[in-house]
C-alpha positions, 0 to 999 in steps of 0.5 A, spaced: 256 068 675 251 073 676 253 080 676 250 085 681 246 090 676 243 096 678 236 093 677 238 087 682 241 092 687 234 096 686 230 090 688 235 088 694 234 096 696 226 096 695 225 089 698 229 091 704 225 097 705 219 093 704 220 088 710 222 095 714 215 097 713 212 091 714 215 090 721 214 097 722 221 099 724 225 106 725 227 109 719 233 106 715 239 107 711 241 102 706 247 101 702 248 096 696 255 095 694 258 091 689 264 087 690 269 093 689 266 096 695 263 101 690 256 104 691 251 101 687 244 103 690 243 107 697 237 110 700 235 114 706 228 114 709 225 120 711 227 121 718 234 117 719 239 120 723 245 124 721 250 118 720 245 113 719 248 113 712 255 112 714 254 106 719 250 103 713 256 103 709 260 101 714 257 095 715 257 093 708 264 095 707 266 091 713 263 085 710 266 086 704 273 087 707 273 081 711 269 077 707 264 075 712 257 078 714 258 084 720 255 079 725 261 074 724 265 081 725 262 083 731 263 076 734 270 076 732 271 083 735 269 080 742 274 075 741 279 078 738 278 086 739 285 088 737 285 084 731 278 088 729 281 095 731 287 094 727 284 092 721 279 098 722 285 102 723 288 099 716 281 101 713 281 108 716 275 107 720 271 105 715 268 098 718 262 098 723 263 091 726 255 090 728 250 086 725 247 089 719 252 088 714 250 082 709 254 079 703 251 078 697 253 071 693 250 068 687 247 061 687 254 058 687 257 062 692 261 067 688 261 074 691 257 079 688 257 085 694 254 087 700 248 090 703 249 094 709 243 097 713 242 102 719 236 105 723 233 100 727 236 094 732 242 091 729 238 084 728 232 088 725 237 091 720 240 085 718 233 081 717 231 087 712 238 086 709 237 078 708 230 079 705 232 084 700 237 079 698 233 073 698 227 077 694 233 078 688 233 070 688 240 071 691 244 068 697 245 072 704 251 071 708 250 074 715 256 071 718 
C-alpha cells in the first residue's frame, strides 16, 4: 500500500492548480487530507473569497467521513436529506455535500486520503481534484 506522503500531496495540489490555470478557472482553495482527516497540504490562490478554504476542507472531510466522493454525498443528500443532515450534525457541521471532494486511492483501492477544492463551479472543482490525483499516479474516486 502506498502512503500519502507530503511529496505526493504536493504533487496533487500543484497538478490541481495547474489544471485550474489551464481551464482559466476562478481562484481555488485546495486541501489534501490524509486518511485520518488531517491536513497534509493546502493552498489558496490569490483572490479566493473568505470561506473557500473551509468549503474545500469540508468537501474532503465529508468524502473521508462517509467513504464516498462528495458528488455521491450530494446525490444522497437529495434522496435522503435527513440522513446527510444528521451526519453533518454529528460532524459538527464540517461536511460540505457538493461535488469537489474526491477520495484518493492506491492501485489496489486502499484509501490514502481525500482532496477538496472550492472556488469555481463544483464540476470544475472536482475536475481539478481528479486531475491532481491522477497526476500522482493514483486513483480518484469522486462518487
